[in-house]
LODRENDO-525468 format. One record per residue: x, y, z of N, C-alpha, C in turn. Coordinates in steps of 0.2 Angstrom, whole numbers, plus 5000, padded with zeros to 4 digits. Layout:
<sites>
XYZXYZXYZ
...
</sites>
This chain:
<sites>
501749455073501049465075500849525069
500149515067499749555062499349605067
499449675067498949715071498449755065
497849765068497449795063497149855067
497149915063496849975067496250005063
495649995065495050015061494750075065
494350105061493950165063493350175058
492650165062492150175058492050255059
491850285053491650355053491150375048
490850435048490450465043490750515039
490850495032491050545028490450575025
490550645021490050665018490350655010
489850635006489850634999489650694996
490050744993489950814990489550794984
488850824983488550804977488550884974
488550944977488651004975488851044980
488951114979489251144985488651164991
488051154989487551164994487251094996
487551034994487150974995487750914996
487550885001487950815002487650765006
487850705005487450655009487950625013
487750585019488250555023488350475020
488950455021489250395019489650355024
489350315028489750275032490350245029
490850245032491650215030491950185035
492350145033492850105038493550115035
494050145040494750155038495050085041
495450065038495849995040496550015039
497049985043497649985042497949925046
498349895041498549825044499349815043
499649785049500349795048500649735044
500249705041500549655036500549695029
500249745029500149785022500349865025
500949865028501049925031501149995027
501149995021501250055017500550075014
499950035016499350065013498750065019
498350105017497650115020497150095016
496650065019496050035015495450075018
495050085013494450125015493850085012
493350065016492750035013492150085014
491850105008491250145009490650105009
490250115013489650075013489150125010
488950115004488550154999487750134998
487550085002486950055002486950004996
487349984993487449934988487549864992
487549804988487749734992488249734995
488949764992489549754995489849834994
490249845000490449905000490949924994
491149984993491550004988492350014992
492849974989493549974993493950024989
494350064992494950094989495550084994
496150074991496850064994497250124991
497550154996498150204993498650204999
499150244998499750245002499550285008
499750255013499650285020500050355020
500650355016501050415016500650475014
500250455008499750515006499250535011
498950505014498550525020498850565025
499450545027499850575032499950645029
500250655023500350715021499750755020
499250725017498550755017498250795022
498450775028498250805034498450875034
499050875032499450955033499450995027
499350965021499451005014499150975009
498950995004498650964997499150914995
499050854993499450814990499150764985
499450724982499250674977499050694971
499050654966498850664959498550604956
498150614950497850554948497250524952
497250474954496650434956496450464964
496950484967496750504974497150564976
496750624978497050684980496650704986
497050724991496950734998497150815000
496750855003496950915007496450945012
496850965016496350995022496051065020
495551075023495151135023494751145029
494251195029493751205033493051225030
492651185033491951185030491451205036
491151265036490651275040490951285047
491551305047491951315054492251255056
492151195053492551135056493151115051
493651085054494151055050493950995046
494050985039493950925036494450915032
494550845030494950825025494550815019
494750835013494450825007494750775003
494450725000494850664998494350664991
494650664986494450664979494750604975
494250564974494450494971494150484962
494550454959494450454953494550384950
493950364946494050294943493650304937
493850244933493350234926492650244928
492450224933491650224935491450304937
491850334938491650404940492050444945
491850494947492350544952491850554959
492250554963491850574971492350614975
492050664977492250724982491950694990
492350674993492150665001492450705006
492150735011492350765016492450715022
492950705026493050675031493250725037
492950705044493150745049493950735051
494350795050495050795051495250765058
494950785063495150765070495150695070
494550655068494450585068494950545065
495050575058495550545053496250555056
496450615059497050625062497250585067
496750575072496850525078496950455075
496550435070496850365068497350365065
497550405061498250405058498850395063
498750435068499250435074499250375076
498750335077498850265080499150225076
499050225069499450185065500250205064
500450265066501150295066501350265072
501150255077501250235084501550155083
501050115079501250055078501750035073
501750075068502250065063502550135061
503150155064503350225063503550245056
503450305054503650315047504350285045
504550265039505150245038505350175039
504850145043504950075045504550015041
504250045037503749995033504049945031
504649965027504949905023505149855027
505349865033505649815038505149775038
504549785039503949735041503849695035
503949715028503749675023504349615022
504849625025505349565025505649555017
505749615015505949615008506649585007
507149605011507749585012507849505013
507449475018507449405019507149375013
506649395010506349355004506849364999
507149414997507649414992508249364994
508449365000509049315001508749245001
508049235002507949165000507949154994
507649194989507649184982508349184979
508849214982509449214978509949164981
509749134987510149094991510349024986
510949004985511148944981510748884984
510548834979510248774980510648724979
510648664981511148614979511148594972
510548604969510448584961510848654958
510948704960511348764957512048734954
512348694957512948674956512948644948
512448604947512348574940512348634935
511948684936511748744932512448784931
512848794936513348834936514048804932
514048734932514548704929514448714920
515048724917514948724909515048654907
514448634904514448564901514848564895
515048614892515548604885516048664886
516548644890517148694890517348714884
517548784884517748814877518448804876
518848784881519448784881519748724878
519448674877519648604875519948554880
520048584887520348544893519948484894
519348484893518948414894519248364888
519248384883519448344876520148314877
520648364879521248334879521348294886
521048304891521048264897520748194895
520148194891519948134888520348094884
520748114880521148094875521748064879
521948094884522548084888522448024892
521748014894521547954898521647894894
521347894887521347844882522047814880
522547854880523247834878523547784883
</sites>
């Protein structure tokens, strides 16, 4: 059974230290993709902007600065309220967003109750998939036999039958 945990919230896109604009966003977690979180930013264009990154990164970012490269997350206070800063980098540009820490933390907690940390791989079915891929099939017998024995035993067997 696939479970989806969603949360609509408003983030602030930081334009400068004095100015930010609200950006509606949707956080999505799916048990059929248990290692990832998906964020859709509704920025007034025809289609939302989608980002996907590791749930583990968001979990750690609630408590301490983490990440490098395209996604970095850290907790801080802005105007007396707790926020999570999310820095995103892409070829199209950079964005710094502030998310309400309490709302994100509550949402992350819901995902952790559904799929506890360390159990994500069990949901992916990797072991079962590998077992299916590596299981011998009836046609494998043909491939496993050596059509040209190197010890000459097939030739000597043929010549013995002909005598």
